[in-house]
C-alpha positions in Angstrom: 130.8 140.9 100.3 128.0 138.7 101.3 125.6 141.7 100.4 126.8 141.2 96.8 125.3 137.6 96.9 121.9 138.7 95.6 119.9 135.3 95.4 116.9 135.7 93.4 114.8 132.7 92.3 116.0 130.2 91.2 119.3 130.6 93.1 117.6 131.3 96.4 116.4 127.8 96.3 119.8 126.7 97.5 120.1 129.4 100.4 120.2 126.8 103.2 123.0 124.8 101.4 125.1 127.9 100.9 124.7 128.8 104.5 125.9 125.3 105.6 128.8 125.5 103.2 129.7 129.1 104.4 129.4 128.1 108.0 131.6 124.9 107.4 134.3 127.0 105.6 133.7 125.2 102.2 132.9 128.7 100.4 134.2 132.0 101.0 131.4 134.8 100.8 133.7 137.5 102.0 135.8 137.7 98.7 134.8 138.8 95.2 136.4 135.5 93.9 134.5 133.4 96.4 131.1 134.9 95.4 132.0 134.6 91.8 132.6 130.9 92.2 129.3 130.5 93.9 127.3 132.3 91.4 129.1 130.3 88.4 128.1 127.1 90.3 124.4 128.2 90.8 124.2 129.3 87.1 125.0 125.9 86.0 123.0 124.0 88.5 119.7 126.2 87.9 120.2 125.7 84.2 120.6 122.0 84.2 118.9 118.8 85.2 120.8 119.1 88.6 118.2 121.6 89.6 115.8 119.0 89.9 118.2 116.6 91.7 119.3 118.8 94.5 117.2 120.0 97.3 117.8 123.3 99.0 120.7 121.9 101.0 122.3 120.1 98.1 121.2 116.8 99.4 123.7 117.3 102.2 126.7 117.0 99.9 129.8 119.1 100.1 130.7 121.9 97.9 133.4 119.9 96.3 131.0 117.0 95.5 128.4 119.2 94.0 130.9 121.1 91.9 132.2 117.7 90.6 128.7 116.4 89.9 128.1 119.2 87.3 131.6 119.2 85.9 132.4 122.8 86.0 135.9 124.2 86.5 135.7 127.0 88.9 139.4 127.6 88.7 139.1 128.6 85.0 138.2 132.0 83.6 135.7 132.8 80.8 137.2 131.9 77.5 137.3 134.4 74.7 138.2 132.9 71.3 139.7 134.3 68.2 136.9 133.7 65.7 135.5 133.0 63.3 135.2 129.2 63.9 134.4 126.4 61.9 132.2 123.4 62.8 132.4 119.9 61.6 129.2 117.7 61.7 129.7 114.1 62.8 126.8 111.7 62.2 126.8 109.4 65.2 126.1 105.9 64.4 126.6 103.8 67.6 127.1 104.4 71.3 130.8 103.4 70.8 131.2 106.3 68.5 129.3 108.6 70.8 131.1 107.6 73.9 134.4 109.1 72.4 132.9 112.4 73.4 132.2 111.6 77.0 135.3 113.6 78.3 133.9 116.7 76.5 130.2 116.5 77.5 130.2 114.6 80.7 126.8 115.5 81.5 124.9 114.1 78.4 122.9 111.2 79.2 123.3 109.8 75.7 127.0 109.3 76.5 126.5 107.5 79.9 125.1 104.2 78.9 124.0 102.2 75.8 120.5 102.1 77.2 120.2 105.9 77.3 121.9 106.1 73.8 119.4 103.6 72.4 116.5 105.4 73.9 117.5 108.7 72.3 118.3 107.2 69.0 115.0 105.1 69.3 116.9 102.1 68.4 118.4 103.6 65.2 115.2 105.3 64.0 116.5 108.8 65.1 119.5 110.3 63.7 122.1 111.8 66.2 124.7 114.3 64.9 127.3 116.3 66.9 128.2 119.8 65.7 131.9 120.1 66.8 133.7 123.6 66.8 137.4 123.7 65.9 138.4 124.8 69.3 136.2 122.6 71.4 139.0 120.8 73.3 140.5 124.1 74.5 137.4 125.5 76.2 137.2 125.3 79.9 133.9 124.3 81.6 133.3 127.8 82.9 129.9 129.7 82.4 130.5 132.7 80.3 128.5 136.1 80.0 126.1 134.6 77.5 125.5 131.1 79.5 124.2 128.6 78.2 125.2 130.2 74.8 128.7 131.0 75.8 131.7 129.6 74.4 131.6 126.4 76.2 128.0 125.7 75.5 128.2 126.4 71.8 131.5 124.4 71.2 129.7 120.9 71.0 126.0 120.6 70.2 124.1 117.4 69.9 121.1 117.3 67.3 118.5 114.5 67.3 116.3 114.3 64.3 113.3 111.6 63.7 112.9 109.6 60.8 110.9 112.4 59.0 113.9 114.8 59.3 112.0 116.7 62.2 114.4 117.9 64.9 113.5 116.3 68.2 116.2 118.0 70.4 119.2 120.4 70.1 121.4 120.1 73.3 124.3 122.5 74.0 127.6 121.2 75.8 126.2 122.5 79.0 123.3 119.9 78.6 120.6 122.6 78.0 118.1 122.0 75.5 117.0 125.2 74.0 115.1 126.6 71.0 117.6 129.4 70.5 120.3 126.8 69.5 118.3 126.0 66.3 118.7 129.6 65.0 122.4 129.2 65.9 122.7 126.1 63.9 121.1 127.7 61.0 123.7 130.3 60.8 126.6 127.8 60.9 125.4 125.3 58.5 
């Protein structure tokens, strides 16, 4: 099964850490499920700020610690919903209001501290809105086929606009900023 773990860039960046985890028995590269778990983890890491945080050996951290740091549920399966879905838009006026979504988007820095919130809102000059899908609470944090535009990623989206109504950033629930999300939002508004 190890031969099925094809590590092209950027996944191969973490080859030393994967070898350590395999040697220490933290991951199983001899089963399809074990390889799928590793690929899912790497998919999230390589498309998030975690990519710049971790060195090739995952900073010496355990598999469990790294998995927990990117808030992925490797025991879940890809979620397939019954569509179509509706979104509600919530204008976020304060850190306290935003913080209610911390459990749903634990990697968003705007939800981590009031300092980060104030920085993104430019102390109230920028507008922050959350686009919340009707089934957002049911979707597990597991990367789907269309990651980061999968069911999880599109179930909660943060949009920050400037005082001139120009969009500053659009961030998926996976904490990926992406121009494709703008096209998606145009179709749901």
